C-alpha positions in Angstrom: 5.6 -0.8 12.5 4.8 0.0 8.8 7.0 1.9 6.4 5.9 5.5 6.0 4.8 4.9 2.4 2.2 2.4 3.6 0.1 5.3 5.0 -0.2 7.3 1.8 -3.5 6.2 0.5 -5.9 8.6 -1.3 -9.1 9.1 0.7 -11.1 9.3 -2.5 -10.5 5.6 -3.3 -11.9 4.5 0.1 -15.2 6.5 -0.7 -15.9 4.5 -3.8 -14.7 0.9 -3.3 -13.8 -0.2 0.2 -10.1 -0.8 0.4 -10.6 -4.0 2.3 -11.6 -5.7 -0.9 -8.2 -5.0 -2.3 -6.6 -6.3 0.9 -8.7 -9.4 0.7 -7.7 -10.0 -2.9 -4.0 -9.7 -2.1 -4.4 -12.1 0.9 -6.4 -14.4 -1.3 -3.6 -14.7 -4.0 -0.9 -15.0 -1.3 -2.7 -17.9 0.3 -3.4 -19.4 -3.1 0.3 -19.5 -4.0 1.3 -20.7 -0.6 -1.3 -23.5 -0.8 -0.2 -24.5 -4.3 3.4 -24.7 -3.1 2.6 -26.6 0.0 0.3 -29.2 -1.8 2.5 -29.7 -4.8 4.5 -32.7 -3.4 1.5 -35.0 -3.9 2.1 -34.5 -7.7 5.8 -35.4 -7.1 5.4 -38.7 -5.2 5.7 -40.9 -8.2 8.6 -38.9 -9.8 10.4 -39.1 -6.5 9.9 -42.8 -6.3 11.2 -43.2 -9.8 14.2 -40.9 -9.6 15.4 -41.3 -6.1 14.1 -44.8 -5.3 12.5 -43.4 -2.1 9.6 -45.5 -0.7 6.0 -44.2 -0.4 6.4 -44.3 3.4 9.6 -42.2 3.3 8.1 -39.6 1.0 4.9 -39.5 3.1 7.0 -39.0 6.3 8.6 -35.9 4.7 5.2 -34.6 3.7 4.0 -35.3 7.2 6.7 -33.1 8.6 5.6 -30.4 6.1 2.0 -30.6 7.3 3.1 -30.7 11.0 5.3 -27.6 10.7 2.6 -25.9 8.6 0.5 -26.3 11.7 3.1 -25.5 14.3 3.8 -22.3 12.4 0.2 -21.2 13.1 0.6 -20.0 16.7 3.9 -18.4 15.7 2.4 -16.7 12.7 -0.6 -15.6 14.8 1.8 -13.8 17.1 3.7 -12.3 14.2 0.5 -11.1 12.5 -0.5 -9.4 15.8 2.9 -8.0 16.3 4.1 -6.9 12.9 1.0 -7.1 10.7 0.0 -9.2 7.7 2.0 -7.2 5.1 5.5 -8.0 6.6 4.6 -11.6 7.4 3.3 -12.2 3.8 6.5 -10.8 2.2 8.9 -12.7 4.5 7.1 -16.0 4.1 6.8 -15.8 0.4 10.5 -15.0 0.2 11.3 -18.1 2.3 9.1 -20.2 0.0 11.0 -19.0 -3.0 14.3 -20.0 -1.4 12.9 -23.4 -0.3 11.4 -24.4 -3.6 14.4 -23.3 -5.5 16.6 -25.4 -3.3 14.5 -28.5 -4.0 15.4 -28.4 -7.7 19.0 -29.3 -6.7 18.3 -31.9 -4.0 19.9 -35.3 -4.3 19.5 -37.0 -1.0 16.6 -37.9 1.3 17.6 -35.5 4.1 17.4 -32.6 1.6 13.8 -33.6 0.9 13.0 -33.5 4.6 14.8 -30.2 5.1 13.4 -28.4 2.1 9.9 -29.7 1.4 9.4 -30.8 5.0 10.8 -28.0 7.2 11.4 -24.9 5.1 8.3 -25.0 2.9 6.2 -26.3 5.7 7.0 -23.4 8.1 6.9 -20.7 5.5 3.6 -21.9 4.0 2.1 -21.9 7.5 2.8 -18.1 7.7 0.5 -17.4 4.8 -2.1 -20.1 5.6 -5.4 -20.1 7.4 -4.4 -17.9 10.2 -3.6 -15.1 7.8 -7.1 -15.5 6.3 -8.8 -15.4 9.6 -6.9 -12.3 10.7 -7.6 -10.4 7.5 -11.3 -11.2 7.5 -11.8 -10.3 11.1 -9.7 -7.1 11.0 -11.4 -5.7 7.9 -15.0 -6.9 7.9 -17.9 -6.9 10.4 -20.6 -7.2 7.8 -19.9 -9.7 5.1 -17.4 -11.5 7.5 -18.7 -14.9 6.4 -18.4 -14.0 2.8 -14.9 -12.7 3.3 -13.9 -15.9 5.2 -15.4 -18.0 2.5 -13.4 -16.2 -0.2 -10.2 -16.3 1.7 -10.4 -19.9 2.7 -11.4 -21.0 -0.8 -7.9 -19.8 -1.8 -6.3 -23.1 -0.8 -8.6 -25.1 -3.0 -8.2 -22.6 -5.8 -4.5 -23.0 -5.6 -4.9 -26.6 -6.1 -7.4 -26.0 -9.0 -4.7 -24.0 -10.7 -1.4 -25.6 -9.7 -2.1 -29.3 -9.5 -3.1 -29.8 -13.1 -0.4 -27.4 -14.3 2.3 -29.1 -12.3 1.2 -32.5 -13.6 1.4 -31.2 -17.1 5.0 -30.2 -16.5 5.8 -33.4 -14.6 4.6 -35.7 -17.4 6.3 -33.7 -20.2 9.4 -31.9 -18.9 9.9 -33.2 -15.3 9.1 -32.2 -11.8 11.8 -29.5 -11.6 10.2 -27.4 -14.3 7.0 -27.6 -12.2 8.9 -26.3 -9.2 10.2 -23.4 -11.3 6.6 -22.4 -12.1 5.8 -22.2 -8.3 8.8 -20.0 -7.8 7.8 -17.6 -10.6 4.3 -17.3 -9.1 5.6 -16.3 -5.7 8.1 -13.8 -7.1 5.3 -12.1 -9.1 3.3 -11.4 -6.0 6.0 -9.7 -3.9 5.8 -6.2 -5.5 2.0 -6.1 -5.3 2.1 -6.9 -1.6 4.8 -4.3 -1.0 2.9 -1.5 -2.7 -0.7 -2.2 -1.9 -1.1 -4.4 1.2 -2.3 -2.7 4.4 -2.4 -4.2 7.9 -5.5 -2.6 9.4 -8.3 -0.3 8.3 -7.3 2.4 10.8 -3.9 2.6 9.0 -5.6 4.4 6.2 -8.3 6.2 8.2 -11.1 3.5 7.7 -13.2 1.3 10.0 -14.0 -2.4 9.4 -16.6 -2.9 6.8 -20.0 -2.5 8.4 -18.7 -1.3 11.8 -20.6 2.0 11.5 -23.9 0.1 11.7 -23.5 -0.5 15.4 -24.6 -4.1 15.3 -23.4 -6.9 17.4 -20.2 -6.9 15.5 -19.5 -3.2 16.1 -16.9 -1.5 18.1 -17.5 -3.1 21.4 -17.1 -6.6 19.9 -14.1 -5.6 18.0 -12.3 -4.6 21.3 -13.3 -7.6 23.4 -10.7 -10.4 23.6 -10.1 -13.5 25.7 -6.5 -14.2 26.7 -5.1 -17.5 25.5 -4.8 -18.9 29.0 -8.5 -18.4 29.5 -9.3 -19.8 26.0 -7.5 -23.0 27.0 -9.9 -23.5 29.9 -12.9 -23.3 27.6 -14.7 -26.5 26.4 -15.3 -24.7 23.1 -11.6 -24.5 22.4 -11.0 -28.2 22.9 -14.1 -29.2 20.9 -12.9 -27.0 18.0 -9.3 -28.3 18.3 -10.4 -31.9 18.5 -12.8 -31.7 15.5 -10.2 -29.7 13.5 -7.6 -32.4 14.3 -9.8 -34.8 12.5 -10.5 -32.3 9.7 -6.8 -32.0 9.0 -6.3 -35.8 9.1 -9.1 -36.4 6.7 -8.4 -33.5 4.3 -4.7 -32.6 4.0 -3.4 -35.8 5.6 -5.3 -38.4 3.6 -7.0 -36.9 0.5 -4.6 -34.0 0.0 -1.5 -36.3 0.2 -2.7 -39.7 -1.1 -5.6 -39.2 -3.5 -3.5 -38.8 -6.7 -1.2 -41.8 -5.8 -4.3 -43.8 -5.0 -5.8 -43.0 -8.4 -2.7 -43.7 -10.3 -2.4 -47.1 -8.5 -5.8 -48.0 -9.9 -4.9 -47.2 -13.5 -6.1 -43.6 -13.8 -3.6 -41.6 -15.8 -1.6 -38.9 -13.9 -3.0 -36.1 -16.1 -6.6 -37.2 -15.6 -6.0 -37.6 -11.8 -4.6 -34.2 -11.5 -7.3 -32.6 -13.6 -10.0 -34.2 -11.4 -8.3 -32.8 -8.3 -8.5 -29.4 -10.1 -12.2 -30.0 -10.6 -12.4 -30.9 -6.9 -10.7 -27.6 -6.1 -13.2 -25.7 -8.2 -16.1 -27.3 -6.5 -14.5 -26.6 -3.2 -14.5 -22.9 -4.1 -18.2 -23.2 -4.4 -18.5 -25.2 -1.2 -16.4 -22.8 0.8 -18.2 -19.7 -0.5 -21.5 -21.5 0.4 -20.1 -22.2 3.9 -19.3 -18.6 4.5 -22.8 -17.6 3.3 -24.5 -20.1 5.5 -22.7 -19.2 8.8 -24.1 -15.7 8.4 -27.6 -17.3 8.5 -27.5 -20.4 10.7 -25.6 -21.6 13.8 -22.0 -22.2 12.7 -21.7 -25.4 14.9 -24.7 -27.0 13.1 -23.3 -26.3 9.7 -19.9 -27.6 10.8 -21.4 -30.9 12.1 -23.2 -31.3 8.7 -20.0 -30.7 6.8 -18.2 -33.4 8.8 -21.0 -35.9 8.4 -20.9 -35.5 4.6 -17.2 -35.8 4.5 -17.4 -39.0 6.5 -19.9 -40.6 4.0 -17.7 -39.7 1.0 -14.7 -41.2 2.6 -16.6 -44.5 3.2 -17.2 -44.5 -0.6 -13.6 -43.8 -1.6 -12.1 -47.2 -0.7 -14.3 -48.8 -3.3 -13.4 -46.4 -6.1 -11.4 -48.3 -8.7 -12.3 -46.4 -11.9 -12.6 -42.9 -13.2 -16.4 -42.6 -12.9 -16.3 -43.4 -9.2 -13.2 -41.1 -8.8 -15.1 -38.2 -10.4 -18.2 -38.8 -8.2 -16.0 -38.7 -5.1 -14.3 -35.5 -6.3 -17.7 -33.8 -6.7 -19.1 -34.8 -3.3 -15.8 -34.3 -1.3 -14.9 -31.1 -3.2 -18.0 -29.3 -2.0 -16.9 -29.8 1.7 -13.2 -30.0 1.5 -12.4 -26.6 3.1 -16.0 -25.8 4.1 -15.1 -26.4 7.7 -12.9 -23.3 8.0 -15.4 -20.5 7.9 -17.6 -21.9 10.8 -14.5 -22.8 12.9 -13.1 -19.2 12.5 -16.6 -17.7 13.2 -17.0 -19.8 16.3 -13.5 -18.8 17.5 -14.1 -15.1 16.8 -17.6 -15.1 18.4 -16.4 -17.0 21.5 -12.9 -15.4 22.1 -13.2 -12.0 20.4 -12.0 -10.7 17.1 -8.6 -9.4 18.5 -7.8 -12.9 19.7 -8.5 -14.8 16.5 -4.9 -14.7 15.3 -3.5 -16.2 18.5 -6.4 -18.6 19.6 -7.2 -19.8 16.1 -3.5 -20.3 15.5 -3.5 -23.0 18.2 -6.6 -24.6 16.8 -5.2 -24.7 13.4 -2.0 -26.3 14.8 -4.3 -29.1 16.0 -5.6 -29.4 12.4 -2.1 -29.8 11.0 -1.1 -32.2 13.7 -3.9 -34.5 12.5 -2.8 -33.9 8.9 0.8 -34.8 9.6 -0.1 -38.0 11.5 -2.5 -39.3 8.8 -0.3 -38.3 5.9 2.5 -40.4 7.4 0.1 -43.1 8.5 -1.5 -43.4 5.1 1.9 -44.0 3.6 2.7 -46.7 6.1 -0.7 -48.4 5.6 -0.2 -48.4 1.9 3.3 -49.9 2.1 2.1 -52.6 4.6 -1.2 -53.5 2.9 -0.4 -52.4 -0.7 -3.7 -50.5 -0.5 -5.2 -47.3 0.9 -8.6 -48.9 1.7 -8.1 -49.2 5.5 -6.8 -45.6 5.7 -9.7 -44.1 3.9 -12.3 -46.2 5.7 -10.8 -45.1 9.0 -11.0 -41.5 7.9 -14.7 -41.9 7.3 -15.2 -43.2 10.9 -13.3 -40.4 12.6 -15.1 -37.7 10.4 -18.4 -38.9 11.9 -16.8 -38.5 15.3 -15.9 -34.9 14.4 -19.5 -34.3 13.4 -20.5 -35.3 16.9 -17.9 -33.1 18.5 -19.0 -30.1 16.5 -22.6 -30.6 17.5 -21.6 -30.4 21.2 -20.1 -26.9 20.8 -22.0 -24.3 22.9 -20.2 -21.0 22.3 -20.8 -18.3 24.9 -19.3 -14.9 24.6 -17.2 -14.0 27.7 -17.5 -10.5 29.0 -14.0 -9.0 29.3 -12.9 -5.5 29.9 -12.6 -3.4 26.7 -9.1 -2.6 25.6 -8.0 0.1 23.1 -7.8 -1.2 19.6 -4.2 0.0 19.3 -3.1 -1.8 22.5 -0.9 -4.9 22.2 -2.7 -8.2 22.2 -3.0 -9.9 25.6 -2.2 -13.3 24.2 
């Protein structure tokens, strides 16, 4: 399905540095920009309240739609990634993001906020989100898969590390529209690099996945095995992963990702300081996610996932009592280390249980559960704030359900199902 030019890759390059690292880099920056665009409305909440007189609950509802559609796009993007490959999906989704964000600079009414930030940006960002990372890592890597997952899934936090402080700088000095223009420029810059250098699969340029020649457990046989979606839905592992990831999305993107900056500003922390601290949190999350990828190559992913959820719950119990910068910074350090650290073990458990070739489709549905939780808790957090004039109950509730997720993760007992091998080039069964 690729243009003819995409197959013209000098073989000498593949003998020195494995081409998959370049593919990983392009996927990383694409996810980074997509995450920066998707998460940027948290910086715009106060400006939107001031300019348009929209309530916190109204804005949170629009952002909840964004998060929901970001998740609903995951199964669709999984099918598109399997059908057309990452390269085309990345280019199309970035183009739609450019159109959507450009349109927001001209919006005047609430329905336009819902349409543009909620629907258009939510769907397009979902196409270059976590499912893309899972697909690229599992197509290109057998060895170092945990490291690849850690790098790719740290892209979301790195995007916030870069974009949130930068956007807040523009918002406080030249307005939120100039910040939106920055997002558009970053997406435009990526497009030619993806067109020229992105590849969908190692076989496209005569390579095998990194480490596949070693004949280990992750060699050819494992690469060909897959579990159809209808069988995955009958697995307890699928529902335990989906349930714990529902809570993950609610406590991460839903509560902290949407409401942390407004919560901080409500308690007298300046907008610039709040945004910079979120950037620090993103930087620490890069470390935490890389560590998570490293750890799942060494211990059972379910045990690591349970520990991450437990630490998240404890940090959220602390957050309702944060009223000054020192407490805010301490929370950012603790929470930052486990913000996206759940993703590598969830992807690894999905791949090990249902097969590498099923990751895009099966994990797409699991990730949809993640974003459903994010959507509900983003909207719910805004409603709780408007009703109680505080986020305390929302954050405390997040701590409780994070501990529940730790228990769900501990119960996972993944067992590889034996399924007939299918040719690598064959169409996915689900």
